[in-house]
C-alpha positions in Angstrom: 0.0 0.0 0.1 1.3 3.5 -0.9 0.7 5.6 2.2 0.1 8.9 0.5 -2.3 7.4 -1.9 -4.2 5.5 0.7 -4.4 8.6 3.0 -5.8 10.7 0.2 -8.3 7.9 -0.7 -9.4 7.6 3.0 -10.0 11.4 3.3 -12.3 11.2 0.3 -13.9 7.8 0.8 -14.7 8.3 4.6 -15.1 12.0 4.3 -12.8 12.2 7.3 -9.6 13.9 8.7 -9.9 12.0 12.0 -7.0 9.7 13.1 -7.7 7.5 15.9 -4.7 6.8 18.2 -4.7 3.2 19.6 -3.2 3.7 23.0 -4.3 0.8 25.3 -3.8 1.9 28.9 -3.2 -0.5 31.7 -6.3 -0.5 34.1 -8.6 1.2 31.5 -9.7 -1.8 29.5 -13.4 -2.6 29.9 -14.5 -5.1 32.4 -13.9 -8.6 31.2 -10.9 -7.7 29.1 -7.4 -8.3 30.6 -3.9 -9.3 29.5 -2.5 -9.2 26.0 -5.4 -11.0 24.5 -7.8 -8.3 26.2 -5.6 -5.6 24.6 -6.0 -7.1 21.2 -9.8 -7.6 21.6 -10.2 -4.0 22.8 -8.2 -2.4 19.9 -9.8 -4.7 17.4 -13.5 -3.9 18.5 -12.5 -0.1 18.5 -11.2 -0.5 14.9 -14.2 -2.3 13.6 -16.5 0.3 15.2 -14.7 3.3 13.8 -13.4 2.1 10.5 -15.9 4.1 8.5 -15.2 7.3 10.4 -11.5 7.7 10.1 -8.6 8.5 7.6 -5.9 6.5 9.6 -5.1 4.6 12.7 -2.1 5.5 15.0 -1.0 2.7 17.4 1.6 4.1 19.9 4.3 1.5 20.2 5.2 2.2 23.9 1.6 1.4 25.0 2.1 -2.2 23.7 5.8 -2.7 24.4 5.3 -1.7 28.2 2.7 -4.4 28.5 4.8 -7.0 26.6 2.3 -7.0 23.8 4.4 -6.3 20.8 3.0 -9.5 19.2 -0.5 -7.9 19.7 0.6 -4.8 17.8 1.8 -7.0 14.8 -1.6 -8.8 14.9 -3.6 -5.7 15.1 -2.0 -4.0 12.2 -2.3 -7.2 10.1 -6.0 -7.2 11.2 -6.5 -3.7 10.1 -5.0 -4.3 6.7 -6.9 -7.5 6.1 -10.3 -6.4 7.4 -10.3 -2.7 6.6 -8.0 -2.5 3.5 -7.2 1.1 2.4 -7.0 2.7 5.9 -3.4 3.4 6.5 -1.7 2.7 9.8 0.8 5.0 11.3 3.3 3.5 13.9 3.8 6.1 16.5 7.3 5.3 17.5 9.3 8.6 17.2 12.5 6.8 16.2 15.7 8.7 15.5 19.2 7.2 15.4 22.4 6.9 13.3 22.2 5.4 9.9 23.2 1.8 10.7 20.5 1.7 13.5 18.0 3.6 11.6 18.0 0.8 8.9 16.9 -1.6 11.6 14.3 0.7 12.9 12.9 1.0 9.3 12.8 -2.8 9.1 11.0 -2.9 12.5 8.4 -0.4 11.5 7.7 -1.5 7.9 8.7 -5.3 7.7 8.0 -6.5 11.3 5.0 -4.5 12.1 3.7 -3.8 8.7 3.1 -0.2 9.3 2.3 2.2 6.3 4.0 5.1 8.0 6.1 5.8 11.1 6.7 9.0 13.3 10.4 10.0 13.5 12.7 12.5 15.2 14.6 14.5 12.6 17.2 16.0 14.9 19.9 13.6 14.1 19.7 14.8 10.5 19.2 13.4 7.0 21.4 10.3 7.3 19.2 9.1 10.3 16.1 9.4 8.1 17.4 8.3 4.9 16.5 4.5 5.3 13.0 5.6 5.9 12.9 8.1 3.0 14.1 5.5 0.7 11.0 3.4 1.2 9.1 5.6 -1.2 5.8 3.8 -0.7 5.8 4.5 3.1 5.0 7.6 5.1 7.8 9.4 6.9 6.2 11.6 9.5 8.6 13.9 11.2 8.3 15.8 14.5 8.2 19.6 13.8 6.2 21.6 16.3 4.9 19.2 18.9 1.9 19.8 21.2 3.6 19.3 24.6 4.3 22.4 26.7 8.1 21.7 26.7 8.2 21.6 22.9 9.1 25.4 22.9 12.3 24.6 24.9 14.2 23.9 21.6 11.7 24.0 18.7 11.0 27.8 19.2 14.7 28.7 19.5 15.8 31.5 17.1 17.7 29.9 14.1 19.0 32.6 11.7 15.9 34.8 12.1 13.3 32.1 12.2 12.3 29.5 14.9 14.0 26.1 14.6 10.7 24.3 13.9 10.1 26.3 10.9 13.6 25.7 9.6 13.0 22.0 10.1 9.7 22.3 8.1 11.5 24.0 5.3 14.4 21.6 5.1 12.1 18.6 5.0 9.8 20.1 2.3 12.6 21.4 0.1 15.4 18.8 0.6 14.1 15.5 2.0 10.8 15.0 0.3 12.2 13.9 -3.0 9.9 10.8 -3.0 6.8 12.9 -1.9 6.4 10.6 1.2 7.0 13.1 4.0 4.6 14.6 6.5 5.0 16.7 9.6 3.8 16.4 13.3 2.4 19.8 14.2 0.5 20.1 17.6 -3.0 21.5 17.8 -2.0 23.5 20.8 0.0 25.9 18.7 -2.4 26.7 15.8 -0.8 29.9 14.5 2.5 28.2 14.4 0.7 25.3 12.6 -0.4 28.0 10.0 3.2 29.1 9.7 4.3 25.5 8.9 1.4 25.1 6.4 2.6 28.3 4.7 6.2 26.9 4.0 5.3 23.2 3.2 2.4 23.6 0.8 0.0 20.6 0.7 2.2 18.3 2.7 0.1 16.3 5.1 0.3 17.3 8.8 -0.4 14.9 11.7 -2.0 16.9 14.4 -2.1 15.6 18.0 -3.3 17.6 21.0 -7.0 17.7 20.4 -9.3 17.0 23.4 -7.4 16.1 26.5 -4.5 18.5 25.7 -6.9 21.4 24.9 -6.3 21.9 21.1 -9.0 23.8 19.3 -10.5 22.1 16.2 -11.7 25.4 14.7 -8.3 27.0 14.9 -6.5 24.0 13.6 -8.8 23.9 10.6 -8.4 27.6 9.9 -4.7 27.5 10.0 -3.8 24.0 8.7 -6.2 22.8 6.2 -5.3 22.9 2.5 -7.4 24.6 -0.2 -9.4 21.6 -0.9 -10.3 21.1 2.8 -7.9 18.2 3.5 -4.2 18.0 4.3 -4.7 17.0 8.0 -4.7 13.9 10.2 -6.3 15.2 13.3 -5.5 12.7 16.0 -7.7 11.7 18.9 -7.0 8.8 21.3 -8.6 8.9 24.8 -11.8 10.8 23.9 -12.7 8.0 21.4 -11.0 4.9 23.1 -12.5 5.5 26.4 -15.7 7.2 25.6 -17.4 4.4 27.7 -15.8 1.7 29.9 -18.8 -0.7 29.9 -19.7 -3.6 27.7 -20.9 -1.2 24.9 -17.4 0.6 24.7 -17.2 0.0 21.0 -20.6 1.5 20.2 -19.6 4.7 22.2 -16.3 4.9 20.4 -18.2 4.8 17.1 -20.4 7.6 18.3 -17.5 9.7 19.6 -15.6 9.2 16.3 -18.6 10.1 14.2 -19.2 13.2 16.3 -15.6 14.3 15.9 -15.7 13.6 12.1 -18.8 15.8 11.7 -17.4 18.5 14.0 -14.1 18.7 12.1 -16.0 18.7 8.7 -18.0 21.6 9.8 -14.8 23.7 9.6 -13.5 22.2 6.2 -14.6 24.7 3.7 
């Protein structure tokens, strides 16, 4: 599956810019679900309930690895591809290391887990990202202006008259995106800065965390980040959808939450 093609098709087919984060939390699984099999059942049922409302899924690797559930993550991504083909899966791993190690991280993300895209930290430079960029059919989603409060500690530093995050965005758009497979992480909590990023990267897709629990504003994100055709964004929501209800009907409530978010986002698209 070509990530960029699949993403654009999902934007159109599901009329959605919503990306559901799959972040199973210990102690938050519905009653009756436990252990690694419970994690799989929970995530599978969330996926089945929301597949018509999303443009992508984004499992966070640490939420699985910390519970010794890496095999569940493999099964889950394979399940999504088999049962809901055409919906891309982003492995949220934020990898970043020297070239020889980066090759193994690329193999991990794309060959072991079967992800269609992966989040990466660009701060070791181009050689640390090259093994991912070379996989032209896969998405390479690079941290730019993150949603956490501490993101400003380095990302907002002056770099030759412009903030570092904007220099990062320009470099990726102009020099690293030869295969057209790059995207950027830009937090919903900084909508004006998101708009500055959009201004320098054109129609490059932006993965936007920070809606909901972190306080990001959908209207501001859409005003500053959408492209002229009303797309260009993967607006990520995890807890508000995953844990919309903790009872036996958790999947039904997740469906409703995803649909409500899809409609709310779409009200600002054009």
